[in-house]
C-alpha positions as CSV (number, residue, x, y, z in Angstrom):
1,M,1.8,51.7,51.6
2,R,5.3,51.4,50.7
3,S,5.7,54.1,48.2
4,L,4.2,57.7,48.3
5,L,4.9,59.8,45.1
6,F,4.6,63.6,45.2
7,V,3.2,65.2,42.0
8,P,2.9,68.8,41.4
9,G,-0.8,69.8,41.6
10,D,-0.6,72.3,39.0
11,S,0.3,69.8,36.1
12,A,-2.4,67.8,34.7
13,R,0.3,66.0,32.4
14,K,2.5,65.0,35.5
15,L,-0.7,63.9,37.4
16,D,-1.8,61.6,34.5
17,K,2.0,60.3,34.3
18,A,2.1,59.5,37.7
19,W,-0.7,57.3,37.5
20,G,1.1,54.7,35.8
21,A,4.1,54.7,38.1
22,G,3.2,52.0,40.4
23,A,3.1,54.1,43.6
24,D,0.9,52.8,46.3
25,A,0.0,56.5,47.0
26,L,0.2,59.7,45.2
27,I,0.7,63.1,47.0
28,L,-1.2,65.8,44.8
29,D,1.0,68.7,45.9
30,L,-0.5,72.3,46.5
31,E,2.4,73.3,48.7
32,D,6.2,73.5,47.9
33,S,5.9,72.5,44.1
34,V,3.4,75.1,43.2
35,A,4.3,78.8,42.7
36,P,2.3,81.4,44.7
37,G,0.5,82.6,41.7
38,A,-0.6,79.3,40.4
39,K,-2.1,78.2,43.8
40,S,-5.9,78.6,42.6
41,S,-5.4,76.9,39.2
42,A,-3.8,73.9,41.0
43,R,-6.6,73.6,43.3
44,A,-8.9,73.1,40.4
45,T,-6.6,70.8,38.5
46,V,-6.2,68.7,41.6
47,A,-10.0,68.9,42.4
48,G,-10.6,67.7,38.8
49,F,-8.1,64.8,39.0
50,L,-9.7,63.6,42.2
51,A,-13.2,63.7,40.5
52,D,-11.7,61.7,37.6
53,A,-9.7,59.2,39.5
54,R,-12.4,57.5,41.4
55,G,-13.8,56.0,38.0
56,R,-10.5,54.5,36.8
57,P,-9.3,51.0,37.7
58,S,-6.7,50.0,40.4
59,C,-6.6,53.6,41.9
60,P,-3.9,54.3,44.2
61,E,-4.4,56.0,47.5
62,L,-4.8,59.7,47.0
63,F,-3.3,62.1,49.6
64,V,-3.5,66.0,49.1
65,R,-0.6,68.0,50.6
66,I,-2.0,71.3,51.4
67,N,-0.3,74.3,52.7
68,A,0.6,74.8,56.2
69,L,-2.1,76.0,58.7
70,D,-0.5,79.3,59.3
71,T,-0.2,80.3,55.7
72,G,-3.8,81.6,55.5
73,L,-4.1,79.0,52.4
74,A,-5.1,75.7,54.1
75,D,-8.9,76.5,54.2
76,L,-8.8,77.3,50.5
77,D,-7.0,74.3,49.7
78,L,-9.4,72.0,51.7
79,D,-12.7,73.7,50.4
80,A,-11.4,73.0,46.8
81,V,-10.3,69.4,47.3
82,M,-12.6,67.7,50.0
83,R,-15.6,67.1,47.7
84,G,-13.3,64.8,45.7
85,A,-12.9,62.7,48.9
86,P,-9.1,62.4,49.0
87,D,-8.0,59.4,51.2
88,G,-5.9,61.7,53.2
89,I,-4.3,65.0,53.8
90,M,-0.5,65.7,54.1
91,L,-0.1,68.4,56.5
92,P,3.2,70.3,56.0
93,K,5.4,71.9,58.9
94,A,3.2,70.2,61.4
95,A,3.9,71.5,65.1
96,G,2.9,68.4,66.9
97,G,-0.5,67.2,68.1
98,A,-2.1,70.6,68.4
99,D,-2.1,71.0,64.5
100,V,-3.1,67.7,63.7
101,S,-6.1,68.1,66.2
102,H,-6.9,71.6,64.5
103,L,-6.6,69.9,60.9
104,S,-8.9,67.1,62.2
105,V,-11.7,69.7,63.1
106,K,-11.4,71.2,59.9
107,L,-11.9,68.0,58.1
108,A,-14.9,66.9,60.2
109,V,-16.7,70.0,59.1
110,R,-15.9,69.6,55.5
111,E,-16.8,65.9,55.6
112,A,-20.2,66.8,57.0
113,E,-20.7,69.4,54.1
114,C,-19.8,67.1,51.4
115,D,-21.8,64.1,52.8
116,L,-18.5,61.9,53.3
117,P,-18.1,59.5,56.0
118,D,-17.0,61.0,59.3
119,G,-13.5,60.3,60.2
120,G,-12.8,59.0,56.8
121,T,-10.1,61.3,55.9
122,A,-6.7,60.3,56.9
123,I,-4.0,62.6,58.2
124,L,-0.3,62.3,57.5
125,P,2.0,65.1,58.9
126,I,5.4,66.2,58.0
127,A,6.5,66.6,61.5
128,T,10.1,68.0,61.6
129,E,10.2,70.7,59.2
130,T,10.8,73.4,61.6
131,A,13.2,73.5,64.9
132,R,9.9,74.1,67.0
133,S,8.4,70.9,65.6
134,L,11.0,68.6,67.2
135,F,10.1,69.6,70.8
136,V,6.5,68.4,70.4
137,L,6.9,65.3,68.5
138,G,5.7,63.3,71.4
139,S,2.3,65.2,71.3
140,L,1.4,63.4,68.0
141,A,0.3,60.4,70.1
142,G,-3.5,60.4,70.6
143,S,-4.0,63.8,68.8
144,S,-6.5,62.3,66.3
145,G,-7.9,59.0,65.3
146,R,-7.2,60.2,61.6
147,L,-3.4,59.9,62.0
148,V,-2.1,57.0,59.9
149,G,1.7,57.9,59.8
150,I,4.3,60.3,60.6
151,T,7.0,61.3,58.1
152,W,9.6,63.8,58.4
153,G,11.6,66.2,56.3
154,A,15.2,67.5,56.0
155,E,14.8,70.1,53.3
156,D,12.7,72.7,55.1
157,L,14.2,72.1,58.5
158,S,17.9,72.9,57.1
159,A,16.3,76.2,55.9
160,D,14.8,76.9,59.2
161,L,18.0,76.1,60.9
162,G,20.0,78.2,58.5
163,A,22.3,75.5,57.7
164,E,24.5,75.3,54.5
165,T,23.5,71.7,53.8
166,N,21.8,68.7,55.5
167,R,24.3,65.9,54.3
168,D,28.2,65.8,54.6
169,A,30.7,65.0,51.8
170,T,29.7,61.1,51.9
171,G,26.1,62.0,51.4
172,A,25.0,61.1,54.8
173,Y,22.7,63.2,57.0
174,T,24.5,65.5,59.7
175,D,23.7,65.2,63.1
176,P,20.7,67.6,63.3
177,Y,18.8,65.7,60.6
178,R,19.7,62.1,62.1
179,L,18.1,63.4,65.3
180,A,15.1,64.6,63.5
181,R,14.9,61.0,61.7
182,G,15.2,59.1,64.8
183,L,12.7,61.0,66.7
184,T,10.4,60.5,63.8
185,L,10.5,56.8,64.4
186,F,10.1,57.0,68.2
187,A,7.3,59.4,67.6
188,A,5.5,56.9,65.2
189,A,6.1,54.0,67.5
190,A,4.7,55.9,70.5
191,A,1.7,56.9,68.4
192,G,1.1,53.2,67.0
193,V,1.1,54.5,63.4
194,D,3.6,54.0,60.5
195,A,6.9,55.8,60.1
196,V,7.5,57.3,56.5
197,D,11.0,58.0,55.5
198,T,11.6,61.2,53.7
199,V,12.5,61.8,50.2
200,F,15.9,61.3,48.3
201,T,16.3,64.4,46.3
202,D,18.9,63.1,44.1
203,Y,16.6,61.2,42.0
204,R,19.1,60.0,39.3
205,H,21.1,58.5,42.1
206,L,19.3,55.3,42.2
207,E,22.0,53.4,43.9
208,G,22.3,55.9,46.6
209,L,18.3,55.5,47.1
210,E,18.5,51.9,47.3
211,A,20.8,52.1,50.0
212,E,18.8,54.8,51.9
213,C,15.7,52.5,51.5
214,A,17.6,49.6,53.1
215,A,18.8,51.6,56.1
216,A,15.3,52.8,56.6
217,R,13.6,49.4,56.4
218,R,16.5,48.2,58.8
219,D,15.8,51.0,61.4
220,G,11.8,50.3,61.3
221,F,10.5,52.8,58.6
222,S,7.6,51.1,56.6
223,S,7.7,53.3,53.6
224,K,9.3,56.1,51.8
225,L,8.3,59.3,49.8
226,A,9.5,59.7,46.3
227,I,9.8,62.8,44.0
228,H,10.3,61.0,40.7
229,P,8.3,58.0,39.1
230,D,11.8,56.3,38.6
231,Q,12.2,56.0,42.2
232,V,9.0,54.1,42.8
233,A,10.2,50.7,41.8
234,I,13.1,50.6,44.0
235,I,11.1,51.8,47.0
236,N,8.7,49.3,46.5
237,A,11.1,46.5,46.2
238,A,12.9,47.6,49.4
239,F,9.8,47.9,51.6
240,T,8.0,44.5,50.1
241,P,8.9,41.9,52.8
242,A,10.8,39.0,51.3
243,L,9.2,35.6,51.2
244,D,11.1,33.9,54.0
245,V,10.3,37.1,56.3
246,I,6.5,36.7,55.5
247,E,6.6,33.0,56.2
248,E,8.3,33.6,59.6
249,A,5.9,36.1,60.4
250,R,3.0,34.0,59.7
251,A,4.5,31.1,61.6
252,I,4.9,33.5,64.9
253,V,1.4,34.9,64.5
254,A,0.1,31.2,64.3
255,A,2.1,30.2,67.3
256,F,0.6,32.8,69.3
257,A,-2.9,32.1,68.1
258,A,-2.4,28.4,69.1
259,S,-1.6,29.8,72.7
260,P,-3.9,32.5,73.4
261,G,-2.9,34.7,76.3
262,A,0.6,33.2,76.2
263,G,3.6,35.9,76.8
264,V,6.3,33.6,75.2
265,V,6.0,30.9,72.8
266,G,8.5,28.1,71.5
267,L,8.9,28.3,67.7
268,G,11.9,26.3,65.6
269,G,14.0,25.8,68.9
270,R,14.0,29.4,69.8
271,M,11.5,31.3,72.2
272,V,9.7,34.5,70.7
273,D,7.9,36.9,72.8
274,R,5.1,39.7,72.2
275,P,7.4,42.1,70.8
276,H,8.3,39.6,68.1
277,L,4.3,39.1,67.7
278,R,3.7,42.8,67.1
279,R,6.9,42.9,64.5
280,A,5.3,40.0,62.7
281,E,2.0,41.5,62.4
282,R,3.6,44.6,61.1
283,V,5.4,42.3,58.3
284,L,2.2,40.9,57.4
285,A,0.3,44.2,57.2
286,R,2.8,45.2,54.7
287,G,3.1,42.3,52.5
288,G,1.6,39.1,53.8
C-alpha cells in the first residue's frame, strides 16, 4: 500500500466518491470524522458499503477506523462491521502492544462468529496520539501477527500535550512531533512492518504534500495517509519506486540468490551486504 485515504463513515456519497480516487486502501472512519450522535448510523452505512464493495471490480483494501478501546464504542463498531469482512482495523490512540493484543482477541472472537478466516483481519495502529503511547512504542513488536504497519498522528497528540500548534512558521513539525515521527519509524522497523506517514492536513497545498512525501520516503516510510481524494495521486507517485530503483533492487536480489548464504556480494564494481538485500526486497514489495 502506498496511499490510505480516510473517508467519513457517515456519508454514503463520500464513500462512493472515494472508490474512484485511486487509493490503495480506504479507511472507513467511525471515529473523529463522525459526530457522537451519528455513530450508530455510520456503523450501518459502513457495514452496507463493505457488503456491497466485495462485488465491485478492482476493490482497494478496506480498513475501518473504529473508536478507541477506552471509549466503550469499539465493541459496537466491531459488531457492526466484521460481518463485512474488512481487510483490517485501524486502532486509534493505541497504547502499545497491550492494546493491539487486546484488539486481536476481539477480532478472533468475531472472526469465529462470522465464519471468517482466523487471523485474517489486519491491525494498523495509530501509535502516537497520546503522550503515554510514546513510552510503549517498543512493545508493538511481537504484539500480534495481525500487525501490518504502524502509523503516527500529530493532531490528537498536540491536543493531549496542550500545544498551541504542532508546526512552526515554516510549516515544519516542531520537536515533539519530529520525535514521535522518528520513534514510529524505529518501532515499525523493530516490528518488521511498514511505517505509514501521517496526514498532511492542508489538502489544498499540494506542493507541501509532495515535499512531505519525498521526505517521508527518504527516511523510510513506505506509504502515507490521505484526507482528500486530490492527495492520492501525489502520494502514489511519491511512494512508487522509480524504474531504475526497481532494476537495481532486482539485481541485488538476483545476486544474493546466485550466492546462497553469502553475507556480501559484488555488484557492478561495488560490494553490497544483507542490509542492502533487505532494502531491495522492500522496494520490490512496493513496486517491483
